[in-house]
KEZA-232812 format. One record per residue: residue in one letter; x, y, z of N, C-alpha, C, CB in turn. Coordinates in steps of 0.001 Angstrom, whole numbers, plus 524288, in hexadecimal, padded with zeros to 5 digits. Each point is the difference from the previous one (the first is absolute). Glycine has a CB too. Example, Ala and Ser with C-alpha at 12.3 -4.5 7.8 and 13.67 -1.06 7.14 Angstrom:
residues 2
A833867E9C681E787FC86804A68000080384804B0800007F89C7FB6B804DES80606808AF7F85280334804A68003C7FCFE80442802DA804A07FD8C7F79F
//
This chain:
residues 252
M860AB51E27B28BB801447FC90804947FBE2801948049B80A7F7FF4C7FD52K7F4F87FC90805A97FB808005C8042B8025080060805CB7F9CD7FA4D7F9D2R8040480926808A58019B800018057D7FC387FD3E803818047A808317FE61L7FD547F561805FF7FCBC7FD3B8037D7FBA6803F48028E807F77F95D801C4A7F350804DA7FD587FBDC804218018B7FF038000E805C57FBA17FEEE7F769S805467FC1480AFB7FD9A7FFA780546802D37FB40802977F6AF803FA7FD2AP809FF7FC00807EB802AD7FB30802B27FBB17FC1D800BE807218054880506L7F3D57FC667FA177FB647FC357FFF1800047FD307FB347FAAA8057C8056AL807987F6307FA04801077FD7C7FAED7FAC37FDC67FE42809AF7FDC58021CF7F2748011F8012A7FB7D7FDB97FE467FB5E803BC7FFEE803967F7CF80338A7FD7280CFF7FDC37FB9E803CE7FF3F7FF1C800AE7FA2380223804DA8088BA7F8EC7FA7B7F6587FE56800057FACC7FE2F805FE7FDF87FD367F5DE801A9A8032380DEA801E27FE4F804FB7FED48026B802D37FC497FD947FFD680790A8072E801207F9228031D803BF7FC428036D7FCD17FBD08009A80700807B7L7FDF97F8B37F42E8036B7FDE57FB03801A28043B7FCCD7FB467F7DF7FF6EL809CB8080E8008780262805357FC9A801087FE717FB0E80465804208070BA7FB7F7FF527F54A7FFEA7FEB37FA09804F27FE4C7FE0E7F9788064F7FEA1G80AE27FCFA80288804797FF8E7FE0C8040A7FCFE802F37FD64807887FC15C807A77F8888027B804287FDE880353802BF8045E8024B801027F8257FACBG800DD806EF80A10802D8804648026B805CD800587FE7F7F9C97FF3D80759S80975804067FB29805918002B7FE36802FA7FD3E8036F7FF3B807FD7FC0FG8021D7F2BF80289803327FD44803B580535800C67FDBA7F94C7F94A8031EG80B2E8058F8009580578800F57FED680153805487FFD18002E7F87E7FB7FD7FD1180A45807B9801C7806137FFC3803EC801318040E7F73F802D57FCDBG80B6B800E7802FC803838017E803C78052D8020D7FD957FBB77F982805F4N808578063F7FD5A804B0803197FE90804C37FBEE7FED97FCBB8083F80601G801907F2EF7FABA8042D7FC2F7FF7E801C37FEF47FA3C7FC757FBFD8083DS807627FFFB7F6D9801797FF837F9BE8001F7F9E57FFF9806588093C7FDD1A7FAB27F56B7FCC3801537FAB37FF6D804967FE28802277FB8C800A77F918P805C07F9F9807EF805277FE6F801C8803DB8016D7FC807FC8C7F93380468S80828808A97FD0B8041B8013B7FC728024E7FB157FD6D801DB807EB80562A8007E7F9277F5F0802117FC0A7FD07804557FD68802C87FD4B804877F846P802F17F5FA8068C804C07FD9580263804C4800C87FD0A7FA927F9A0803A5A809E98042A7FE1480518800CB7FD0E7FF9A7FDE37FADA8050C7FF9E807D1G7F7B67FC7D7F6D0800067FDD37FAD47FA547FDF37FF9C80A357FD8B7FF82S7F46A800927FB217FB2F7FD747FF3D7FF4E7FB3C802C47FFED803D47F825V7FB217FB0A809287FEE37FB0C80303800697FBBA7FC097F9E38043E806CDK807EC7F7107FABE800817FBD37FC3F7FB3E7FCC37FF948092A7FFEB801B8A7F5837FE977F9FF7FC297FBF47FF50800B17FB20802CA7FEEF803AE7F81BV7FCE87F9C9809CE800937FB0A802857FC437FBD37FD2480266804C7808F5A7FF6F7F76E7F5AF7FCCD7FBB37FCD47FC597FD93803C28075E7FDC67F997A7F3828015E8048D7FC0B7FD0D8028C801247FA2C8006E7F9F78069F7FCD8P803F67F65E806EC7FFD07FAE37FF9E7FED77FD347FA767FD9E8017D8091EA805847FAA87F6037FF207FCDF7FAFC7FA5B7FEF67FEA3808567FBC6801C0G7F556805D47F9767FB357FEB17FE7E7FBD880414801B5803187F6D38003FS7FF7380DC6801FB7FBFC80391801B7801758054C7FF787FD1D7F9D0805BDD7FFB980A4E7FB12802B280541800367FDAF8028A804C0801768010F7F5F6W801128035880B697FF1280242805687FA4C80250800AA809E78023980071T7F3897FEA27FB537FA61801A3800797FCAC7FBD0801B580137806307F951Q7FFDD7F4BD806547FDF07FB85801DB800D07FF528061F8017A7FC657F6E0Q801648063B80AEC801CE7FF5B805A67FCC98043D8035A809E07FCB87FD37V7F1C2801D2804AE7FC3A802A9802D17FF4B7FEB6805B37FC26800957F7D1R803D08022580C407FFE27FE3E8054D7FD328045D803078087E7FA727FF27Q7F4BC804288052F7FDBD8048D803D08052980110803867F4FB7FCD38009AT80A9B80807801258040780226803DE7FDD880082805298043F804C97F941P7FF9A7FB4580A8F7FDDA80050805367FCBA80584800AD808147FA0380389E7F8A0809AF7F8D77FCF780560801187FA6F7FEFE7FE1580839806627FEAAG7F6C47F5AE7FDFD7FB097FE837FE0A7FF99800B67FA307FC4C8023E80875G807A67FFDF7F5137FFE6801547FA278010F7FB527FD4A802EF808EF800FFF7FDDA7F74A7F9F18016A7FB707FC90804698021F7FCD37F6C27FBBB7FF7EV80DA8801188000980493802317FD74801257FC447FBCC803A180490807F3M7FE2C7FD9E7F36A801657FD807FB81805C48007F7FF217F741801817FC8AG80BBB7FA228021E8059E800897FE58803657FD93803857FE48807D67FBF1N806AA7F8F980356804967FDC88035480000801548052E804FB8003D7F901P7FA547FBEA80A3D800158017F805D280432803778021D7FC1F7F7E5800F2D808DE8072D7FBC880457802A68024080135805237FBB4804077F6678050BA7F85680B257F85C800B8804737FBDE801B7804AB803BA7F86C7FCCB7F88DP80C00805558055180273804CB802237FC6F804EA8005F8082F7FC6D7FC4AL7F3F5803BA800667FC94804067FEE47FAB47FE48801B9805788032E7F8A8K7F7DB7FE9D80B687FB1F7FE12801A47FC22804F07FFE08045D7F855805D4L7F8278070D7F6447FBE4803F07FEDD7FAED7FE6D802E68040D802077F6F0V7FA508016380C327FA9F7FEC6802F97FC658047A7FE90804387FB2980827E7F6FB803157F6347FB83803677FF037FBD27FF9E803AA802167FF747F76AY7FC1E804A880AE97FB3E80000802E27FB53801857FC46805298025280875G7F7F87FAE57F5777FBE7800E57FC3C7FA5B7FEEC801A5806C27FDFD7F9EBS7F5A38047E8032B7FA8F7FEFA800967FDB37FDEC7FACE7FF7A8070980700R7FD3D7F54D7F9727FE367FD867FB447FBEC803F67FDCE801A97F63380343T7FC6080DEE7FF4F7FC15802FA7FE26801F1805577FEC47F9DC7FAB9804D4C80B7B8062A7FBA480240804E17FEDE801FE800577FA0E8027A80097809D9P7FB26803277F35A8018B800667FA7680578800A27FF327F7F9803977FE48T80B327FFBD804C6805648004B7FF5E802CD7FB4F800997FF29808238029EC7FF407F4BF80100802357FA8A800727FE6F7FC8F7FAF97FF57800A680A67G7FC5D7FFEF7F40C7FE2E7FD287FB7980333801507FB707F7367FFC280376A809F68058C7FBC18036F801C27FB9A805307FDD68006D7FB43807F57FF51F806FC7F736805C5805467FDEE800077FF557FA797FF15803B88069F805FBG7F8B07F7047FBA37FF247F9DF7FF86800007FF537F9D57F9EB7FE5A80925Q80324804877F4627FFD17FF067F9EC80484801C67FCA17F6D6800E680122T80BEB802B3800C0804988025C7FD26804D57FD868014E7FBC28081B7FFC4G804E97F6AD805C0805107FF1580251800D17FA1A801DA7FFD6809AE802CFM7FC687F3877FDC38008C7FA3F80282802F17FCE47FBA97F6E380011805D7R807D58006A7F55D802007FC787FC63805D4801BA7FF367F6D07FE3E7FB94P80A8B806318033E8052E801A27FF4C803AF7FED8804AA7FC41806B37FA35L801747FA3080A8D8027C7FE9080546801AC7FA6D8000F7FA778067A8049CE801997F6307FA2D8008C7FAAA7FFD68042C7FE067FC7D7F7247FFD580229E8087E801AA7F89F802EB7FEBC7FC718058B801C67FF857F8157FF487FCE5N808AB80559805218047E802E17FEE5803EB7FFCF805BC7FA158066C7F859Y802FA7F90B80BBF8024F800C1804FC800117FAFF803197FD24809287FFCBV7FE2A7F51E801D87FE687FB7C80347802F97FAB87FD757F639804B980284K809157FA547F851802137FBCC7FDF78060B7FFDA7FFF17F7E07FFA87FB30T80A688043C805598063D8004680089801AF7FE5F804F98009F807287FA39G7FC127F85880A148016E7FE988047D8025A804E8803148011D7F6B97FC46K7FF0880DC38017580228804F9802587FC11802428044D804E18021B7F710V7F5FE7FD38806DD7FBF080320803227FB537FBE680181802478095F7FACDS7FBF97F775809DA7FB297FD72801987FBF380338800DF804987F9EE8036FY7F64A8052A7FB7F7FBFE8039A800147FB687FDDB803EC802AB803107F641E7FC3E7FFC380E2C7FC657FE68803A87FB5D803D37FFF38072A7FBC280551F7F397801EF7FA9D7FC198035A8002B7FC987FEF680559800578007A7F58CR7FEE78037D80CDA7FD09800718051E7FAF7803847FF39808CE7FF0680553D7F2E87FE1B7FC2A7FAE8802CC7FF257FFCC80389804987FB0E7F8A17FB08F8034480C42803A27FED280495803A87FAA18020D7FF1B809568028780026L7F3AF7FCF8803417FA69800617FFA97FE6780619800A07FEF07F637803D7V8024080C017F7687FF538062E800307FA9A801077FF00808E38022E7FCC4H7F4057FAA8800CE7FA94800BB7FF2F7FC747FCCA803F380259801BB7F677G7FF857FC7D80DE47FD1B7FCD6803417FD3E7FB737FDDB7FF648077A8047EP7FBCF7F7EB7FC4A7FCA87FB4A7FEB0801247FE667FA807F8CB802C280622P806878002F7F5948012A7FDFF7FA88805827FDB57FF867F9E7806CD7FC61D80A657FB3D80549804EE7FE638006F800227F9F98035A8030480AD27FF7CF7FA447F5B68045A8007D7FB60803AB7FDBF7FB367FD227FF26805C780868A7FBEE7FB117F5437FE3F7FB7D7FCEE803397FE1D7FB637F7CB80308802B4A80A44800767FAA38036C7FF297FBA3805067FCF98023D7FC73808997FAFCS805C17F94F80890804B47FDE28022B7FF967FA938027F802598090C80153L7F9B87F5EF800F67FEC47FAF68023A7FF737FBD67FC717FC178046580664L8013F7FD437F50A7FF3F7FCB17FB8E804F57FF3E7FC6E7F6AC802FB80072G80C648012C7FE7D804A4800027FD40803C97FD0D802D67FE04808127FC1DR8020A7F646808E9803907FD6F8029F7FE097FA9580112803578083B80378C7F7FE7F6917FAF67FCC27FB6B8016E803257FA807FE337F6EA806127FEC6A80B807F9D67FCC5802157FB187FD7F805667FFF3800E97F98E7FF967F93DG808F48037A80A44805697FF678017F803C9802607FCC27FD7D7F88B80398A807E48058C7FC3E804088033F7FDC27FF977FEC87F9E8806477FFEC808A6A7F9927FBED7F50B800F07FF637FA447FC7F803A77FC8F8027E7F68C801DBP7F889809947FF3C7FC76803E17FD2E7FF9D804CD8018C7FBAB7F9D47FE54F8074F807D58054B7FF6E80533802DF800F4804797FC018033A7FBFE808E9F800D9803E67F4FA800FD8045D7FC067FD587FFA17FB068081D800BC803BBP7F68B7FB167FA367FC337FF857FB377FAD4802DB8015D803DE7F6DD7FD2BI7F9DA8075E807B37FB608021D801807FFEC8062D8008A7FEB57F75580441L8056880A757FEE58012C80582800147FF6B802C47FB23805967FE0580693E7FDC97FFC37F5B48002F802BB7FB017FB018003A7FD30808C87FD667FF73Q7F3B27FDF6800F87FB1C800697FDED7FC438035080294801CD7F8197FD0BM7FE77807DF808587FC788042C80232801448057B7FE4F7FEE47FA6780787Y805D6806E27F70080110805187FE4F7FDF9800D57FAA780797800418059CI7F8C17FBC47F7327FDD3800397FA8D7FA188012D7FFFD806E87F9867FD1CD7F689803ED806557FA55800F3801077FE60803CF803907FF5C7F7E77FE16Q8045080B80803C17FF248038E804887FBA68047A7FE6880A177FE448034CP7F57E803257F7687FC5B804237FF1E7FA5F7FD908014980622804AA7F8B6K7F89A7F67A805C27FB767FDB6801117FF397FFA38060D800A17FB497F74EF802C48032980B247FFC98005E8064F7FEB5804EA8029C8065B7F9C67FFA6L7FC8580A0F7FDC27FF618057A802467FB078021A7FE8E80934801B17FFA6D7F43B7FCEC7FCBA7FAF3801AF7FE227FBDC7FE03803F1803137FFE57F655A7FDFE7FAD380AFB7FC377FD52803D780150802A3805437FF717F6B27FB09Q8052C80A6C8063180166802DF805307FC9D804E38007A809967FCD27FFBEM7F6F38069E7FB957FCB7804F2800937FB087FF4A800EA8050E803E17FAE7K7F8357F88B802857FA477FF077FFDB7FEE17FDF8806147FF677FD5C7F4FAA803DE7FF5980CE97FF087FDCC80555800308055580440804CD7F5C57FD31A7FEE780DC18018D800C8803FF803BB7FAFA8037B7FFB380A4C7FFAA7FF2EQ7F2FB800167FCA97FB2380335800217FAD57FD8D800DF804BC805107FA7BD7FC027F5CD807267FB647FC29801657FF24800BC805FF8024C7F8BE7F88EQ7FA8E80A71809807FF888008C805407FDE57FB7D802D27FF36808B67FE28S7FD7C7F4737FFF97FE717FB2580274803907FBF4800747F879802117FD2DF80B5F7FD827FEFB804577FC44800488037280202804C67FFE67FDBC7F596L80157807AF80A13804078019D803DA7FDB57FF9880583804448062D7F963Q7F62F7FA198077D7FDD87FF4E805047FFA77FAEA801D77FBB38071C7FE6AS8046A7F5217FD3E800277FA7180186804AF7FDDF802727FA6B7FF1D7F944T80A23803FC805AD804EC7FE2E801ED8020D8032080435801AC7FCA67F7C3Q7FB82806F480A50801528036C804A2801407FCFD804F57FA37806B37FC39N802877F5C8804C6800A37FCAE8048E802177FAC77FF6A7F94D804AE802F5A808A77FA1E7F868801797FB0D7FE69805B87FE7C802047F9E0801547F819T8076A7FA1B808ED805587FE06800EA803578010C7FB787FCB27F931805AFP808CA806437FB128032E800E77FB837FF697FC0C7FC00805E78044E8056AA7F8C67F6DA7FBE47FF9D7FB817FC197FAB7801717FD438053F7F84E805A1Q7F70E809817FCF67FABB801807FD51800BC804977FC2A7FAE57FD1780829V80827806EA7F946801AC804497FCA78024F7FDBD7FB8980160805F680705A802AC7F7407F9608039A7FE2D7FBC27FC6A7FC907FBD48089B7FFBF806D7N7F40E7FD187FAA87FCFD7FCB67FD2B7FBF48043D7FD49801667F71D80676A7FC9780C637FBE27FC24803AD7FDBA802B3802D97FB6C7FB3180141808E2W809B58013E7F82A80277802F87FC13802277FC797FBD4801FF806DA80673A7FF9B7F4887FAAB801B67FBC57FBA57FB817FF727FCAF8062A7FAB08059DD7F547804607FBCA7FB917FE597FD067FE70805087FCE87FCE57F8AA806CAK802F580B597FBB37FE76805737FDB78033A801B07FB147FD94802BA8094AM807F27FC877F788803348018F7FC33801547FB707FC0F80345806C980667G7FAB87F5747FA1F8014E7FB157FC58804C07FD3F8003B7FB19804157FA9EY807A37FC4A80A86804D07FD938003E7FF9B7FA18801158038680884802DAV7F7C37F5537FF0F7FF947FA538007C7FF297FD927FB027FCA7800E580887E800B7801897F3767FF047FD9B7FB54805878008F7FD387F58B8020B7FFBDF80D738024B8010C8057B7FFBF7FCEF803117FC108021F800448090E7FE17V800547F584806578039E7FB9A8025B7FE297FAB37FDCF8019880522808C8K7F8B17FAB87F7867FDF87FADB7FE0B801907FF037FA0D7F82A800DB8068EQ80865803057F690801F47FF4E7FA70805A47FE5C800027F9C9806D17FCBAR808FE7F942807A3805537FF057FFC0801C57FB93803F68010B8097B7FD04G7FBBB7F3138039F800E17FB118024E7FEE67FF9580617806897FF057F8CBI7F7D7804E4808AD7FE84800C38064B7FA387FEA18006E806BA807E1801F4T7F7BB7F43B800B47FA137FE48800917FD398037F8033C8020A7F7037FF25E7F8F980928800B97FCC28031E803778016C7FF15805B27F8D97FFB17F96AA8076D7FB488080F801217FE6A8054F8057880272801F97FA9F7F7557FE45Q8094E807E67FE018050D801FF801788002A80643800C1803C47F8067FB01A7F90E80A55801957FFF1805E28006B7FD5980168805707FF5E8014B7F58BR7FBF77FBE080B877FDE780171804C48028C7FEFC8050D7F9157FEFE7FB28A80A727FD0A8048F8031C7FE468039F8042E8044A8017A7FE057F6D77FCB8C8040680B2E7FEFA80469803FD800997FD8C804FC802148057F7FC2D7F867L7F58D805628054C7FD4A8053B802137FF447FF38805EF7FABB802007F727N804317F99B80AD47FE287FF1B8050C804E47FE62803E77F6B87FD3B7FBC3D80DEF801FD8020F8041F7FE2A802FC8021F8044B8041C8021B7F9ED7F824P7FD3A8056B80D0880126803CC8032F8060B80114800677F79F7FDB28046EK80BC07FDEF7FAD1805708010E7FF71801EA803F07FC50800647F7B380278A7FD04807627F8B4800D9803987FAC07FE9B805248012E7FDF97F92E7F9CEI7FD8E80731808D57FDB78054D800A0803F380326803D27F5E37FC7E7FEAAE80B93800EF80583803528022D803EE80555801627FD207FB6A7FA8F807B4A80707801FD7F4EB804BF800FD7FD9A80022804397FC5D801847F78880145L7F9C8809CE7FBD280011803757FCC27FF8880558802C27FCC27F9897F99ET800988069980AA57FEF3804C1803138052280165802C77F6297FDC280154K80C867FE9A8005480567800DC8026F8041C802097FC467FDF47F8DB80601M801BB805177F4CF803C9801397FBD57FEFB806837FEF87FFDB7F5727FB5BT7FB4080BE18047D7FF868057E7FED780147803898047E7F9787FD937F9B6Q804FC8005A80B2C801A380389804FE805C28009D800E37F80B7FCFE8045CD80ADF7FE8B7FA69805007FFEF800F780307803977FBC67FEA67F6D880459A7FEDD8090C7F6C48021A803847FC637FFD780556800F77FE0F7F9FE7FAB4T7FD5480787807797FEEE804D3802168030C802318045A7F83F7FDB97FD05E8081D7FECC8073480250801A98044E8061D7FF88800477F7867FDD6803B2K80AA97FE147F992805737FEC68000C80299802307FB287FE397F7FA8053DQ7FF6E808D57F678802CA8013F7FB157FD808055B7FD7D801FA7F5947FE63D7FAA280C63804547FE118051F7FE8D7FD6D7FFF87FAC3806E2803EA80545V7F6FA7F7A07F9947FCCA7FF9E7FAC67FA648026F800A7804F67F7587FD82T7FA3C80C777FEF17FB7780342800807FC9C7FF767FB7E804CD805FD80537G7FD2D7F7907F61D7FD337FFA47FB4D801E87FC3E7FCB97FDEF8084B800B6T7FFA77F7337FB608019F7FBAB7FBEF80035802107FA3C7FBA07F917805F1P80849804AF7F726804347FC5E8018F804DA8027C802BB7FCF97FAB17F87DT804B0802C180B57805558019E802DB8040E7FB6F7FEED7FB188055F807E4F809247FC887F65F8040D7FC347FEE4804C68009B803C37FCFA7FFFA7F683F805407FBC180B118054B7FFD080255803777FD337FD327FC9D800C9807C2L80863800647F86B804087FD397FD58804167FF2E8040E7FDFF803BC7F70BN802CC7F73080A7D803A17FEB1804547FF2B8034D8047C8065A7FD247F9ECG7F4338032F807737FE9C80281804C77FFB68062F8000A8040C7F819803D2R7FC5B8096B7F7DD8004B805D18000A7FBE18021B7FC948097E7FFEF801A0K7F2B5803EC7FFFA7FBB5801F17FD218023F802717FB257FA768016A80810L802DE7FD757F34E8016D802D67FB2A7FBC28045C7FF83804697F7BB7FB48D7FCC980CB9806D87FCA28048B800227FE428021C7FA628049E802318089CN7F6E87FF2E7F6AC7FD90802007FB14801167FC9F7FB72800C9808CD80352S7FF067F1AF7FE6F800F27FC237FB657FABF7FC747FFF680B0B7FFA8800F8V7F1C08012E7FB747FB727FD0F7FF367FF4F7FDB47FAC27FC728055A80660T806AA7FBF17F6727FFC07FE667FA2A804557FBFC7FF297FC7C809157FCCBW8027A7F3287FE97804757FCBB7FEF1804E7802A77FE497F9B97F9B17FDE3Q8055A80A557FFB88054C803807FE07802EB80161804A77FBAE804667F826A801967FD9980C6C8032A80145804938023B7FB8B802C07FACD8075C800E3I802727F4557FEF9802197FB48802B3804677FDF47FD387F7A17FDD58035DE80797801CB7F760805137FE017FD3180439803A1800397FAEC7FB367FA0DT805098095D8067C80406803938005E802D07FF42805AC7FAE28066C7F96CA801D57F83280ADB802827FEB0804588033A7FAC38002C7F9188054D80387L804287F6A47F9E8802977FAFE7FF2680558800F57FD977F7527FB6D7FEDFK808CF807427FC9180496800DC7FD918041A802E68025F7FAED7FF227F982S80331804D880A3680343803308032E803937FC73804267F8AF8079A7FED7A804287F3FE80281801857FCCB80446803207FB3B7FE097F810803178050BG808FA7FCF67F5AE8036A7FC977FD1A7FD667FB397FCEA80671802B9806DEA7F3FE7FD077F9297FDC87FC5B7FCE88012E7FF747FA747FA2880128805F7
//
């Protein structure tokens, strides 16, 4: 797990290798309800995993809007621990829990790695709600390639110097190109023009920055992944096994 390195989200100087320990502390998972949560049928002709929308907090949530169990992840697209959860946990979470209508799952980008996360998040959110989770999953599948590019960029002094006095939009474009994210989204139906518009969107830049700041200041999120279930932090829970245990304990 990765801890937030600095409040200066656009500083390109310090890129940390691993993920920090999110979800630390002395809290516990929500206690089990009196009985198991009942399944809720999705609207005719669809299933709950097809119901995706943006939340007021800036994340994207999948599932029944009235699900009694609401799982929220603060994650980083460049965090290996988040990537491991994405590859091992996302499918069983969707198939065994979200589809039942018992659980909704929200992902909120947390810019623990600063500029590299910033670029990936802007493009991962670029096409809106419908492709949000497929693109997130595919970014995790290709994460080793992106992390290799990130490491090389962090050692490229001329590149780092070129971004020192740049605007946030210029930094986002530079890292998106350096890590291969623009080509990645172009292969998934987002045009070059659309990608550049997203990377240069001041409202999107402000929203991402605010989401990370709010998570840090209001919810004490310091690393990724950090999970909340019905508003309560799941301490020491960063694997699918731990998250599934919490869901079952809550009646899912």
